[in-house]
Backbone as XML, in Angstrom:
<?xml version="1.0"?>
<chain id="A" units="angstrom">
  <residue number="1" name="LYS">
    <atom name="N" x="30.605" y="7.693" z="7.014"/>
    <atom name="CA" x="29.931" y="6.434" z="6.696"/>
    <atom name="C" x="28.476" y="6.473" z="7.165"/>
  </residue>
  <residue number="2" name="GLY">
    <atom name="N" x="28.223" y="7.040" z="8.333"/>
    <atom name="CA" x="26.867" y="7.114" z="8.870"/>
    <atom name="C" x="25.932" y="7.932" z="8.001"/>
  </residue>
  <residue number="3" name="ILE">
    <atom name="N" x="26.434" y="9.023" z="7.436"/>
    <atom name="CA" x="25.623" y="9.869" z="6.557"/>
    <atom name="C" x="25.262" y="9.108" z="5.291"/>
  </residue>
  <residue number="4" name="ILE">
    <atom name="N" x="26.234" y="8.393" z="4.722"/>
    <atom name="CA" x="25.994" y="7.611" z="3.502"/>
    <atom name="C" x="24.962" y="6.519" z="3.771"/>
  </residue>
  <residue number="5" name="GLU">
    <atom name="N" x="25.091" y="5.845" z="4.907"/>
    <atom name="CA" x="24.115" y="4.799" z="5.238"/>
    <atom name="C" x="22.717" y="5.386" z="5.387"/>
  </residue>
  <residue number="6" name="GLY">
    <atom name="N" x="22.604" y="6.578" z="5.980"/>
    <atom name="CA" x="21.309" y="7.238" z="6.111"/>
    <atom name="C" x="20.698" y="7.567" z="4.758"/>
  </residue>
  <residue number="7" name="LEU">
    <atom name="N" x="21.528" y="8.047" z="3.835"/>
    <atom name="CA" x="21.050" y="8.338" z="2.482"/>
    <atom name="C" x="20.611" y="7.070" z="1.764"/>
  </residue>
  <residue number="8" name="LEU">
    <atom name="N" x="21.344" y="5.986" z="1.979"/>
    <atom name="CA" x="20.962" y="4.707" z="1.366"/>
    <atom name="C" x="19.612" y="4.241" z="1.886"/>
  </residue>
  <residue number="9" name="ARG">
    <atom name="N" x="19.423" y="4.338" z="3.185"/>
    <atom name="CA" x="18.146" y="3.916" z="3.769"/>
    <atom name="C" x="16.995" y="4.781" z="3.243"/>
  </residue>
  <residue number="10" name="GLU">
    <atom name="N" x="17.242" y="6.075" z="3.097"/>
    <atom name="CA" x="16.216" y="6.972" z="2.578"/>
    <atom name="C" x="15.895" y="6.652" z="1.120"/>
  </residue>
  <residue number="11" name="SER">
    <atom name="N" x="16.929" y="6.360" z="0.321"/>
    <atom name="CA" x="16.737" y="6.102" z="-1.104"/>
    <atom name="C" x="16.240" y="4.700" z="-1.409"/>
  </residue>
  <residue number="12" name="PHE">
    <atom name="N" x="16.774" y="3.704" z="-0.713"/>
    <atom name="CA" x="16.491" y="2.311" z="-1.057"/>
    <atom name="C" x="15.830" y="1.509" z="0.070"/>
  </residue>
  <residue number="13" name="GLY">
    <atom name="N" x="15.516" y="2.146" z="1.178"/>
    <atom name="CA" x="14.948" y="1.441" z="2.330"/>
    <atom name="C" x="13.623" y="0.761" z="2.043"/>
  </residue>
  <residue number="14" name="GLY">
    <atom name="N" x="12.839" y="1.304" z="1.118"/>
    <atom name="CA" x="11.563" y="0.692" z="0.768"/>
    <atom name="C" x="11.704" y="-0.504" z="-0.152"/>
  </residue>
  <residue number="15" name="ILE">
    <atom name="N" x="12.910" y="-0.721" z="-0.669"/>
    <atom name="CA" x="13.131" y="-1.798" z="-1.629"/>
    <atom name="C" x="13.871" y="-2.981" z="-1.011"/>
  </residue>
  <residue number="16" name="PHE">
    <atom name="N" x="14.870" y="-2.686" z="-0.172"/>
    <atom name="CA" x="15.718" y="-3.749" z="0.378"/>
    <atom name="C" x="15.466" y="-3.958" z="1.862"/>
  </residue>
  <residue number="17" name="GLU">
    <atom name="N" x="15.526" y="-5.239" z="2.296"/>
    <atom name="CA" x="15.352" y="-5.562" z="3.709"/>
    <atom name="C" x="16.590" y="-5.228" z="4.520"/>
  </residue>
  <residue number="18" name="ASN">
    <atom name="N" x="17.737" y="-5.325" z="3.890"/>
    <atom name="CA" x="18.995" y="-5.026" z="4.580"/>
    <atom name="C" x="19.945" y="-4.387" z="3.585"/>
  </residue>
  <residue number="19" name="PHE">
    <atom name="N" x="21.078" y="-4.001" z="4.051"/>
    <atom name="CA" x="22.049" y="-3.426" z="3.144"/>
    <atom name="C" x="23.284" y="-4.301" z="3.019"/>
  </residue>
  <residue number="20" name="GLY">
    <atom name="N" x="23.135" y="-5.577" z="3.328"/>
    <atom name="CA" x="24.180" y="-6.558" z="3.068"/>
    <atom name="C" x="25.545" y="-6.122" z="3.534"/>
  </residue>
  <residue number="21" name="ASP">
    <atom name="N" x="26.539" y="-6.490" z="2.760"/>
    <atom name="CA" x="27.923" y="-6.147" z="3.051"/>
    <atom name="C" x="28.221" y="-4.798" z="2.412"/>
  </residue>
  <residue number="22" name="LEU">
    <atom name="N" x="28.447" y="-3.801" z="3.249"/>
    <atom name="CA" x="28.649" y="-2.440" z="2.780"/>
    <atom name="C" x="30.135" y="-2.107" z="2.725"/>
  </residue>
  <residue number="23" name="LYS">
    <atom name="N" x="30.579" y="-1.686" z="1.544"/>
    <atom name="CA" x="31.963" y="-1.252" z="1.371"/>
    <atom name="C" x="31.935" y="0.147" z="0.781"/>
  </residue>
  <residue number="24" name="ILE">
    <atom name="N" x="32.482" y="1.090" z="1.546"/>
    <atom name="CA" x="32.448" y="2.485" z="1.113"/>
    <atom name="C" x="33.870" y="3.033" z="0.974"/>
  </residue>
  <residue number="25" name="ALA">
    <atom name="N" x="34.116" y="3.632" z="-0.163"/>
    <atom name="CA" x="35.325" y="4.418" z="-0.378"/>
    <atom name="C" x="34.814" y="5.811" z="-0.753"/>
  </residue>
  <residue number="26" name="VAL">
    <atom name="N" x="34.357" y="6.554" z="0.280"/>
    <atom name="CA" x="33.620" y="7.791" z="0.079"/>
    <atom name="C" x="34.365" y="8.789" z="-0.791"/>
  </residue>
  <residue number="27" name="TRP">
    <atom name="N" x="35.615" y="9.038" z="-0.508"/>
    <atom name="CA" x="36.330" y="10.084" z="-1.218"/>
    <atom name="C" x="36.635" y="9.702" z="-2.660"/>
  </residue>
  <residue number="28" name="SER">
    <atom name="N" x="36.726" y="8.411" z="-2.923"/>
    <atom name="CA" x="36.942" y="7.995" z="-4.315"/>
    <atom name="C" x="35.624" y="7.994" z="-5.083"/>
  </residue>
  <residue number="29" name="GLY">
    <atom name="N" x="34.511" y="8.097" z="-4.365"/>
    <atom name="CA" x="33.209" y="8.141" z="-5.012"/>
    <atom name="C" x="32.614" y="6.778" z="-5.298"/>
  </residue>
  <residue number="30" name="ASN">
    <atom name="N" x="33.156" y="5.720" z="-4.668"/>
    <atom name="CA" x="32.664" y="4.367" z="-4.917"/>
    <atom name="C" x="32.004" y="3.779" z="-3.682"/>
  </residue>
  <residue number="31" name="LEU">
    <atom name="N" x="30.848" y="3.187" z="-3.910"/>
    <atom name="CA" x="30.103" y="2.527" z="-2.857"/>
    <atom name="C" x="29.638" y="1.201" z="-3.420"/>
  </residue>
  <residue number="32" name="ASN">
    <atom name="N" x="29.878" y="0.116" z="-2.694"/>
    <atom name="CA" x="29.462" y="-1.211" z="-3.149"/>
    <atom name="C" x="28.693" y="-1.918" z="-2.053"/>
  </residue>
  <residue number="33" name="LEU">
    <atom name="N" x="27.549" y="-2.469" z="-2.434"/>
    <atom name="CA" x="26.734" y="-3.267" z="-1.524"/>
    <atom name="C" x="26.587" y="-4.645" z="-2.132"/>
  </residue>
  <residue number="34" name="LYS">
    <atom name="N" x="26.648" y="-5.653" z="-1.292"/>
    <atom name="CA" x="26.546" y="-7.036" z="-1.770"/>
    <atom name="C" x="25.389" y="-7.745" z="-1.078"/>
  </residue>
  <residue number="35" name="ASN">
    <atom name="N" x="24.790" y="-8.685" z="-1.798"/>
    <atom name="CA" x="23.770" y="-9.588" z="-1.258"/>
    <atom name="C" x="22.602" y="-8.862" z="-0.591"/>
  </residue>
  <residue number="36" name="LEU">
    <atom name="N" x="21.920" y="-8.057" z="-1.366"/>
    <atom name="CA" x="20.772" y="-7.314" z="-0.871"/>
    <atom name="C" x="19.499" y="-8.126" z="-1.068"/>
  </residue>
  <residue number="37" name="LYS">
    <atom name="N" x="18.723" y="-8.283" z="-0.026"/>
    <atom name="CA" x="17.456" y="-9.009" z="-0.120"/>
    <atom name="C" x="16.344" y="-8.011" z="-0.445"/>
  </residue>
  <residue number="38" name="ILE">
    <atom name="N" x="15.562" y="-8.313" z="-1.486"/>
    <atom name="CA" x="14.483" y="-7.436" z="-1.934"/>
    <atom name="C" x="13.233" y="-7.707" z="-1.097"/>
  </residue>
  <residue number="39" name="LYS">
    <atom name="N" x="12.590" y="-6.636" z="-0.613"/>
    <atom name="CA" x="11.377" y="-6.754" z="0.196"/>
    <atom name="C" x="10.207" y="-7.267" z="-0.637"/>
  </residue>
  <residue number="40" name="ARG">
    <atom name="N" x="9.271" y="-7.918" z="0.007"/>
    <atom name="CA" x="8.056" y="-8.407" z="-0.641"/>
    <atom name="C" x="7.273" y="-7.254" z="-1.249"/>
  </residue>
  <residue number="41" name="THR">
    <atom name="N" x="7.316" y="-6.103" z="-0.614"/>
    <atom name="CA" x="6.538" y="-4.948" z="-1.061"/>
    <atom name="C" x="7.333" y="-4.000" z="-1.962"/>
  </residue>
  <residue number="42" name="ALA">
    <atom name="N" x="8.517" y="-4.409" z="-2.406"/>
    <atom name="CA" x="9.394" y="-3.522" z="-3.188"/>
    <atom name="C" x="8.728" y="-3.002" z="-4.455"/>
  </residue>
  <residue number="43" name="LEU">
    <atom name="N" x="8.030" y="-3.862" z="-5.175"/>
    <atom name="CA" x="7.406" y="-3.416" z="-6.430"/>
    <atom name="C" x="6.292" y="-2.413" z="-6.166"/>
  </residue>
  <residue number="44" name="ALA">
    <atom name="N" x="5.565" y="-2.587" z="-5.072"/>
    <atom name="CA" x="4.531" y="-1.615" z="-4.705"/>
    <atom name="C" x="5.170" y="-0.274" z="-4.362"/>
  </residue>
  <residue number="45" name="GLU">
    <atom name="N" x="6.320" y="-0.300" z="-3.684"/>
    <atom name="CA" x="7.049" y="0.931" z="-3.361"/>
    <atom name="C" x="7.495" y="1.634" z="-4.638"/>
  </residue>
  <residue number="46" name="LEU">
    <atom name="N" x="8.049" y="0.858" z="-5.566"/>
    <atom name="CA" x="8.489" y="1.431" z="-6.839"/>
    <atom name="C" x="7.302" y="1.976" z="-7.627"/>
  </residue>
  <residue number="47" name="GLN">
    <atom name="N" x="6.191" y="1.234" z="-7.610"/>
    <atom name="CA" x="4.984" y="1.670" z="-8.314"/>
    <atom name="C" x="4.489" y="2.996" z="-7.742"/>
  </residue>
  <residue number="48" name="SER">
    <atom name="N" x="4.467" y="3.092" z="-6.438"/>
    <atom name="CA" x="4.009" y="4.315" z="-5.789"/>
    <atom name="C" x="4.902" y="5.498" z="-6.168"/>
  </residue>
  <residue number="49" name="ALA">
    <atom name="N" x="6.212" y="5.272" z="-6.147"/>
    <atom name="CA" x="7.148" y="6.336" z="-6.533"/>
    <atom name="C" x="6.964" y="6.701" z="-7.999"/>
  </residue>
  <residue number="50" name="TRP">
    <atom name="N" x="6.777" y="5.698" z="-8.845"/>
    <atom name="CA" x="6.605" y="5.953" z="-10.271"/>
    <atom name="C" x="5.311" y="6.716" z="-10.536"/>
  </residue>
  <residue number="51" name="ASP">
    <atom name="N" x="4.230" y="6.301" z="-9.856"/>
    <atom name="CA" x="2.942" y="6.977" z="-10.034"/>
    <atom name="C" x="3.012" y="8.432" z="-9.602"/>
  </residue>
  <residue number="52" name="SER">
    <atom name="N" x="3.791" y="8.711" z="-8.565"/>
    <atom name="CA" x="3.887" y="10.092" z="-8.082"/>
    <atom name="C" x="4.618" y="10.991" z="-9.074"/>
  </residue>
  <residue number="53" name="THR">
    <atom name="N" x="5.366" y="10.373" z="-10.007"/>
    <atom name="CA" x="6.050" y="11.166" z="-11.035"/>
    <atom name="C" x="5.311" y="11.113" z="-12.364"/>
  </residue>
  <residue number="54" name="GLY">
    <atom name="N" x="4.132" y="10.468" z="-12.387"/>
    <atom name="CA" x="3.323" y="10.447" z="-13.596"/>
    <atom name="C" x="3.559" y="9.246" z="-14.491"/>
  </residue>
  <residue number="55" name="GLY">
    <atom name="N" x="4.351" y="8.269" z="-14.056"/>
    <atom name="CA" x="4.633" y="7.082" z="-14.862"/>
    <atom name="C" x="3.557" y="6.029" z="-14.724"/>
  </residue>
  <residue number="56" name="THR">
    <atom name="N" x="3.693" y="4.946" z="-15.512"/>
    <atom name="CA" x="2.697" y="3.872" z="-15.465"/>
    <atom name="C" x="3.320" y="2.491" z="-15.396"/>
  </residue>
  <residue number="57" name="HIS">
    <atom name="N" x="4.634" y="2.376" z="-15.169"/>
    <atom name="CA" x="5.273" y="1.063" z="-15.140"/>
    <atom name="C" x="4.885" y="0.274" z="-13.895"/>
  </residue>
  <residue number="58" name="GLY">
    <atom name="N" x="4.966" y="-1.073" z="-13.990"/>
    <atom name="CA" x="4.754" y="-1.939" z="-12.843"/>
    <atom name="C" x="3.336" y="-2.425" z="-12.690"/>
  </residue>
  <residue number="59" name="LYS">
    <atom name="N" x="2.373" y="-1.666" z="-13.154"/>
    <atom name="CA" x="0.974" y="-2.060" z="-13.025"/>
    <atom name="C" x="0.274" y="-1.735" z="-14.327"/>
  </residue>
  <residue number="60" name="ASP">
    <atom name="N" x="-0.432" y="-2.718" z="-14.839"/>
    <atom name="CA" x="-1.194" y="-2.508" z="-16.066"/>
    <atom name="C" x="-2.515" y="-1.867" z="-15.671"/>
  </residue>
  <residue number="61" name="HIS">
    <atom name="N" x="-2.665" y="-0.583" z="-15.945"/>
    <atom name="CA" x="-3.855" y="0.136" z="-15.514"/>
    <atom name="C" x="-5.113" y="-0.313" z="-16.242"/>
  </residue>
  <residue number="62" name="LYS">
    <atom name="N" x="-4.976" y="-1.042" z="-17.354"/>
    <atom name="CA" x="-6.140" y="-1.559" z="-18.060"/>
    <atom name="C" x="-6.709" y="-2.781" z="-17.358"/>
  </residue>
  <residue number="63" name="THR">
    <atom name="N" x="-5.832" y="-3.642" z="-16.809"/>
    <atom name="CA" x="-6.295" y="-4.868" z="-16.171"/>
    <atom name="C" x="-6.278" y="-4.784" z="-14.659"/>
  </residue>
  <residue number="64" name="GLY">
    <atom name="N" x="-5.570" y="-3.805" z="-14.083"/>
    <atom name="CA" x="-5.498" y="-3.668" z="-12.635"/>
    <atom name="C" x="-4.591" y="-4.686" z="-11.970"/>
  </residue>
  <residue number="65" name="LEU">
    <atom name="N" x="-3.678" y="-5.310" z="-12.719"/>
    <atom name="CA" x="-2.791" y="-6.314" z="-12.150"/>
    <atom name="C" x="-1.659" y="-5.666" z="-11.369"/>
  </residue>
  <residue number="66" name="SER">
    <atom name="N" x="-1.336" y="-6.283" z="-10.247"/>
    <atom name="CA" x="-0.183" y="-5.864" z="-9.462"/>
    <atom name="C" x="0.694" y="-7.070" z="-9.232"/>
  </residue>
  <residue number="67" name="LEU">
    <atom name="N" x="1.979" y="-6.814" z="-9.033"/>
    <atom name="CA" x="2.924" y="-7.880" z="-8.769"/>
    <atom name="C" x="3.455" y="-7.770" z="-7.349"/>
  </residue>
  <residue number="68" name="GLU">
    <atom name="N" x="3.707" y="-8.926" z="-6.754"/>
    <atom name="CA" x="4.291" y="-9.019" z="-5.427"/>
    <atom name="C" x="5.560" y="-9.855" z="-5.530"/>
  </residue>
  <residue number="69" name="VAL">
    <atom name="N" x="6.597" y="-9.472" z="-4.814"/>
    <atom name="CA" x="7.840" y="-10.227" z="-4.806"/>
    <atom name="C" x="7.664" y="-11.463" z="-3.932"/>
  </residue>
  <residue number="70" name="VAL">
    <atom name="N" x="7.944" y="-12.631" z="-4.499"/>
    <atom name="CA" x="7.959" y="-13.865" z="-3.723"/>
    <atom name="C" x="9.330" y="-14.001" z="-3.072"/>
  </residue>
  <residue number="71" name="THR">
    <atom name="N" x="10.368" y="-13.824" z="-3.871"/>
    <atom name="CA" x="11.734" y="-13.805" z="-3.370"/>
    <atom name="C" x="12.579" y="-12.984" z="-4.329"/>
  </residue>
  <residue number="72" name="GLY">
    <atom name="N" x="13.577" y="-12.330" z="-3.789"/>
    <atom name="CA" x="14.428" y="-11.532" z="-4.652"/>
    <atom name="C" x="15.733" y="-11.148" z="-3.983"/>
  </residue>
  <residue number="73" name="GLN">
    <atom name="N" x="16.743" y="-11.001" z="-4.802"/>
    <atom name="CA" x="18.061" y="-10.629" z="-4.306"/>
    <atom name="C" x="18.819" y="-9.869" z="-5.384"/>
  </residue>
  <residue number="74" name="VAL">
    <atom name="N" x="19.668" y="-8.944" z="-4.948"/>
    <atom name="CA" x="20.597" y="-8.255" z="-5.826"/>
    <atom name="C" x="21.984" y="-8.624" z="-5.329"/>
  </residue>
  <residue number="75" name="GLU">
    <atom name="N" x="22.774" y="-9.260" z="-6.203"/>
    <atom name="CA" x="24.111" y="-9.670" z="-5.792"/>
    <atom name="C" x="25.016" y="-8.485" z="-5.513"/>
  </residue>
  <residue number="76" name="SER">
    <atom name="N" x="24.881" y="-7.424" z="-6.316"/>
    <atom name="CA" x="25.761" y="-6.274" z="-6.152"/>
    <atom name="C" x="25.074" y="-5.002" z="-6.605"/>
  </residue>
  <residue number="77" name="LEU">
    <atom name="N" x="25.179" y="-3.960" z="-5.787"/>
    <atom name="CA" x="24.718" y="-2.631" z="-6.146"/>
    <atom name="C" x="25.928" y="-1.710" z="-5.990"/>
  </residue>
  <residue number="78" name="SER">
    <atom name="N" x="26.272" y="-1.002" z="-7.055"/>
    <atom name="CA" x="27.412" y="-0.093" z="-7.032"/>
    <atom name="C" x="26.934" y="1.316" z="-7.309"/>
  </residue>
  <residue number="79" name="VAL">
    <atom name="N" x="27.488" y="2.262" z="-6.569"/>
    <atom name="CA" x="27.184" y="3.674" z="-6.776"/>
    <atom name="C" x="28.506" y="4.390" z="-7.014"/>
  </residue>
  <residue number="80" name="GLU">
    <atom name="N" x="28.553" y="5.145" z="-8.111"/>
    <atom name="CA" x="29.735" y="5.935" z="-8.438"/>
    <atom name="C" x="29.346" y="7.412" z="-8.403"/>
  </residue>
  <residue number="81" name="VAL">
    <atom name="N" x="29.989" y="8.162" z="-7.521"/>
    <atom name="CA" x="29.712" y="9.588" z="-7.373"/>
    <atom name="C" x="30.902" y="10.371" z="-7.924"/>
  </residue>
  <residue number="82" name="PRO">
    <atom name="N" x="30.695" y="11.162" z="-8.982"/>
    <atom name="CA" x="31.799" y="11.942" z="-9.570"/>
    <atom name="C" x="32.019" y="13.247" z="-8.796"/>
  </residue>
  <residue number="83" name="TRP">
    <atom name="N" x="32.646" y="13.160" z="-7.625"/>
    <atom name="CA" x="32.813" y="14.325" z="-6.752"/>
    <atom name="C" x="33.435" y="15.516" z="-7.465"/>
  </residue>
  <residue number="84" name="GLN">
    <atom name="N" x="34.388" y="15.265" z="-8.334"/>
    <atom name="CA" x="35.094" y="16.364" z="-9.006"/>
    <atom name="C" x="34.237" y="17.061" z="-10.061"/>
  </residue>
  <residue number="85" name="ALA">
    <atom name="N" x="33.179" y="16.390" z="-10.527"/>
    <atom name="CA" x="32.328" y="16.963" z="-11.578"/>
    <atom name="C" x="30.855" y="16.719" z="-11.272"/>
  </residue>
  <residue number="86" name="LEU">
    <atom name="N" x="30.487" y="16.904" z="-10.030"/>
    <atom name="CA" x="29.131" y="16.574" z="-9.586"/>
    <atom name="C" x="28.049" y="17.395" z="-10.294"/>
  </residue>
  <residue number="87" name="THR">
    <atom name="N" x="28.383" y="18.597" z="-10.717"/>
    <atom name="CA" x="27.377" y="19.430" z="-11.389"/>
    <atom name="C" x="27.261" y="19.153" z="-12.884"/>
  </residue>
  <residue number="88" name="THR">
    <atom name="N" x="28.233" y="18.417" z="-13.443"/>
    <atom name="CA" x="28.193" y="18.163" z="-14.885"/>
    <atom name="C" x="28.062" y="16.687" z="-15.237"/>
  </residue>
  <residue number="89" name="GLN">
    <atom name="N" x="28.311" y="15.802" z="-14.284"/>
    <atom name="CA" x="28.200" y="14.367" z="-14.539"/>
    <atom name="C" x="27.162" y="13.754" z="-13.607"/>
  </residue>
  <residue number="90" name="SER">
    <atom name="N" x="26.592" y="12.663" z="-14.041"/>
    <atom name="CA" x="25.558" y="11.981" z="-13.263"/>
    <atom name="C" x="26.155" y="11.003" z="-12.264"/>
  </residue>
  <residue number="91" name="VAL">
    <atom name="N" x="25.418" y="10.792" z="-11.184"/>
    <atom name="CA" x="25.739" y="9.704" z="-10.262"/>
    <atom name="C" x="25.285" y="8.431" z="-10.956"/>
  </residue>
  <residue number="92" name="ARG">
    <atom name="N" x="26.123" y="7.405" z="-10.947"/>
    <atom name="CA" x="25.803" y="6.162" z="-11.649"/>
    <atom name="C" x="25.504" y="5.061" z="-10.636"/>
  </residue>
  <residue number="93" name="VAL">
    <atom name="N" x="24.324" y="4.436" z="-10.777"/>
    <atom name="CA" x="23.913" y="3.330" z="-9.915"/>
    <atom name="C" x="23.779" y="2.097" z="-10.797"/>
  </residue>
  <residue number="94" name="THR">
    <atom name="N" x="24.482" y="1.021" z="-10.427"/>
    <atom name="CA" x="24.480" y="-0.206" z="-11.221"/>
    <atom name="C" x="24.043" y="-1.383" z="-10.350"/>
  </residue>
  <residue number="95" name="PHE">
    <atom name="N" x="23.062" y="-2.142" z="-10.856"/>
    <atom name="CA" x="22.607" y="-3.358" z="-10.197"/>
    <atom name="C" x="23.130" y="-4.546" z="-10.997"/>
  </residue>
  <residue number="96" name="ASP">
    <atom name="N" x="23.786" y="-5.490" z="-10.336"/>
    <atom name="CA" x="24.259" y="-6.713" z="-10.992"/>
    <atom name="C" x="23.689" y="-7.927" z="-10.267"/>
  </residue>
  <residue number="97" name="GLY">
    <atom name="N" x="23.380" y="-8.952" z="-11.041"/>
    <atom name="CA" x="22.893" y="-10.203" z="-10.462"/>
    <atom name="C" x="21.543" y="-10.049" z="-9.793"/>
  </residue>
  <residue number="98" name="VAL">
    <atom name="N" x="20.572" y="-9.506" z="-10.526"/>
    <atom name="CA" x="19.227" y="-9.332" z="-9.980"/>
    <atom name="C" x="18.442" y="-10.621" z="-10.188"/>
  </residue>
  <residue number="99" name="TYR">
    <atom name="N" x="17.955" y="-11.191" z="-9.102"/>
    <atom name="CA" x="17.149" y="-12.408" z="-9.120"/>
    <atom name="C" x="15.816" y="-12.055" z="-8.493"/>
  </residue>
  <residue number="100" name="LEU">
    <atom name="N" x="14.727" y="-12.237" z="-9.245"/>
    <atom name="CA" x="13.418" y="-11.816" z="-8.780"/>
    <atom name="C" x="12.352" y="-12.808" z="-9.216"/>
  </residue>
  <residue number="101" name="VAL">
    <atom name="N" x="11.590" y="-13.310" z="-8.256"/>
    <atom name="CA" x="10.447" y="-14.166" z="-8.536"/>
    <atom name="C" x="9.225" y="-13.419" z="-8.003"/>
  </residue>
  <residue number="102" name="CYS">
    <atom name="N" x="8.244" y="-13.202" z="-8.898"/>
    <atom name="CA" x="7.050" y="-12.439" z="-8.541"/>
    <atom name="C" x="5.799" y="-13.262" z="-8.799"/>
  </residue>
  <residue number="103" name="ARG">
    <atom name="N" x="4.703" y="-12.779" z="-8.263"/>
    <atom name="CA" x="3.404" y="-13.375" z="-8.568"/>
    <atom name="C" x="2.383" y="-12.261" z="-8.725"/>
  </residue>
  <residue number="104" name="ILE">
    <atom name="N" x="1.344" y="-12.564" z="-9.439"/>
    <atom name="CA" x="0.249" y="-11.619" z="-9.628"/>
    <atom name="C" x="-0.613" y="-11.660" z="-8.373"/>
  </residue>
  <residue number="105" name="VAL">
    <atom name="N" x="-0.972" y="-10.493" z="-7.888"/>
    <atom name="CA" x="-1.838" y="-10.419" z="-6.713"/>
    <atom name="C" x="-3.056" y="-9.571" z="-7.043"/>
  </residue>
  <residue number="106" name="ASP">
    <atom name="N" x="-4.095" y="-9.787" z="-6.288"/>
    <atom name="CA" x="-5.309" y="-8.984" z="-6.398"/>
    <atom name="C" x="-4.973" y="-7.589" z="-5.884"/>
  </residue>
  <residue number="107" name="SER">
    <atom name="N" x="-5.103" y="-6.582" z="-6.724"/>
    <atom name="CA" x="-4.730" y="-5.212" z="-6.365"/>
    <atom name="C" x="-5.441" y="-4.729" z="-5.114"/>
  </residue>
  <residue number="108" name="GLN">
    <atom name="N" x="-6.723" y="-5.001" z="-4.993"/>
    <atom name="CA" x="-7.478" y="-4.515" z="-3.839"/>
    <atom name="C" x="-7.021" y="-5.190" z="-2.556"/>
  </residue>
  <residue number="109" name="ALA">
    <atom name="N" x="-6.764" y="-6.498" z="-2.601"/>
    <atom name="CA" x="-6.285" y="-7.202" z="-1.411"/>
    <atom name="C" x="-4.899" y="-6.712" z="-1.029"/>
  </residue>
  <residue number="110" name="PHE">
    <atom name="N" x="-4.045" y="-6.466" z="-2.021"/>
    <atom name="CA" x="-2.689" y="-6.012" z="-1.764"/>
    <atom name="C" x="-2.701" y="-4.633" z="-1.104"/>
  </residue>
  <residue number="111" name="GLU">
    <atom name="N" x="-3.554" y="-3.735" z="-1.595"/>
    <atom name="CA" x="-3.634" y="-2.387" z="-1.041"/>
    <atom name="C" x="-4.176" y="-2.401" z="0.379"/>
  </residue>
  <residue number="112" name="ARG">
    <atom name="N" x="-4.992" y="-3.395" z="0.737"/>
    <atom name="CA" x="-5.498" y="-3.521" z="2.101"/>
    <atom name="C" x="-4.466" y="-4.184" z="3.011"/>
  </residue>
  <residue number="113" name="GLY">
    <atom name="N" x="-3.332" y="-4.621" z="2.426"/>
    <atom name="CA" x="-2.304" y="-5.235" z="3.248"/>
    <atom name="C" x="-2.397" y="-6.746" z="3.305"/>
  </residue>
  <residue number="114" name="GLY">
    <atom name="N" x="-3.312" y="-7.352" z="2.577"/>
    <atom name="CA" x="-3.477" y="-8.788" z="2.599"/>
    <atom name="C" x="-2.930" y="-9.434" z="1.349"/>
  </residue>
  <residue number="115" name="GLY">
    <atom name="N" x="-1.750" y="-9.056" z="0.936"/>
    <atom name="CA" x="-1.163" y="-9.498" z="-0.329"/>
    <atom name="C" x="-1.081" y="-10.991" z="-0.512"/>
  </residue>
  <residue number="116" name="GLY">
    <atom name="N" x="-1.281" y="-11.782" z="0.532"/>
    <atom name="CA" x="-1.170" y="-13.230" z="0.410"/>
    <atom name="C" x="-2.319" y="-13.877" z="-0.336"/>
  </residue>
  <residue number="117" name="GLY">
    <atom name="N" x="-3.398" y="-13.137" z="-0.600"/>
    <atom name="CA" x="-4.560" y="-13.739" z="-1.228"/>
    <atom name="C" x="-4.537" y="-13.682" z="-2.735"/>
  </residue>
  <residue number="118" name="GLY">
    <atom name="N" x="-3.376" y="-13.569" z="-3.304"/>
    <atom name="CA" x="-3.283" y="-13.395" z="-4.748"/>
    <atom name="C" x="-3.331" y="-14.694" z="-5.507"/>
  </residue>
  <residue number="119" name="ARG">
    <atom name="N" x="-3.317" y="-14.574" z="-6.821"/>
    <atom name="CA" x="-3.279" y="-15.723" z="-7.720"/>
    <atom name="C" x="-1.841" y="-15.928" z="-8.120"/>
  </residue>
  <residue number="120" name="GLU">
    <atom name="N" x="-1.410" y="-17.173" z="-8.151"/>
    <atom name="CA" x="-0.063" y="-17.468" z="-8.588"/>
    <atom name="C" x="0.058" y="-17.223" z="-10.084"/>
  </residue>
  <residue number="121" name="GLY">
    <atom name="N" x="1.117" y="-16.531" z="-10.491"/>
    <atom name="CA" x="1.362" y="-16.318" z="-11.914"/>
    <atom name="C" x="1.962" y="-17.566" z="-12.532"/>
  </residue>
  <residue number="122" name="ARG">
    <atom name="N" x="1.594" y="-17.881" z="-13.749"/>
    <atom name="CA" x="2.129" y="-19.076" z="-14.422"/>
    <atom name="C" x="2.701" y="-18.670" z="-15.746"/>
  </residue>
</chain>
């Protein structure tokens, strides 16, 4: 269980404030997390990861807009690991009940750590 929790923190630690109610059935390949609170900086973390792989989602590079999470929660995150066919089948991650309220922030202020100075999105 400790190893799985460490992997979760490494994979999703930049997105979630906590790991809610953790239910692990390691050998069956099922992992369920409930009531995950999304960090204010989660979208910036995702943007940074996406940019490092050459993507452009999350930020409109033409306008320089960035989004900040005002509040967010994931009711359920499920991970299915196909132990018997790990080399031929994919690990499946499913998010259910995603609730996210965001606002537009000034990119330069956000990058300096002062994300509170943004404009409210309407």
